[in-house]
N, C-alpha and C positions, 0 to 999 in steps of 0.2 A: 503494499499500499504506500503508495508516494504521499509525502509531507506538503509537497507543492500545491499552491493553490492552482486551481485551473483557470485559466485566462477565460474572461466572456470577451465575444468580438471586436466589444467596443476598447479592450485594454492590448490587443495584438500591437506591438511595437511598431510595425507598418501596415498600414491598413493600404488595401488594394488599388492604386490609383485605376479610376476610370479609362478607356481607352479616348482620345478626344472625337469630339462629335466631327463627324465628315464633314468636310469643306464643301461649299456650293462649286461650280465649274468657274466661276467668276472670281470666287477669293485663290481658288487654285492658281487663275491665271497670275492675279494682282501680287499673289505671295511669289510667284517666280519674278515677275517686274521687279519684286521688293530684293530678291537674292541676287539681282543684275544690277543692285546699287543705284535704280533709279528714286528719287525723292516721290513725294503725292504728289506733286504739282506735274513732275512729267510723266507718272503713270497716268493721270487722267487725262494729257494731252495725247497721248498717243492711244488711250482706249476710247479716246471722244466724249469724258464724261467730266463730272465737276469734282473740284477737291475733293468738296465734302463728302462726295459717294466713297470716292480713295478713302477717305479717312474712316467713314464710315464699315466698309469691307475689314479694313483694318483691325477696328476695334473689336468686331463680331468675330476676327481669328484668332485675335488673342482671348477674349471670352472662350471661346470654343475650346482651344489649347490651353487654357487656364496658365496664360502666362501675364506679365505686366510690362513687357517692352519688345523691340523688336529684335534685340539680339536674343531672347528667350525665345520668341517665335520664331527665328527662323534655326535655333537648335534645336527644338523641338520637331519642326519640319524635316529636320536632318535625319533625329532618329526614328520620326516615323513612317519614313520615305514618302513625305509628301511633295518634297521638291526634287526635281533631276538637275545633279550638279552635273555640270559640262566641263 
C-alpha cells in the first residue's frame, strides 16, 4: 500500500495543452507573410485589405495559438508545422 496521496487531475504538474485551434486560409496566408518579414501595412497592400483587417487577423491568430506577441506566434507556428520554411 502506497503512502503517497493520489493526484487529482487538477494537481498534475503538467496539464495537457490543447492543440491550437486551426487557422483559416487567410490567417495562414498572413502568417506566411509575417514569416517573410512583412509589416502589417505591407501585408495589407499586398493582399489589398486594410491594415485594421491585418491587425484583426494577427490578433485572432495569437488568441487561437495562445501567445502574446509575433515572435511567440512564429515559434508556435514552426513547432506546429503551420508555416513553410523556405
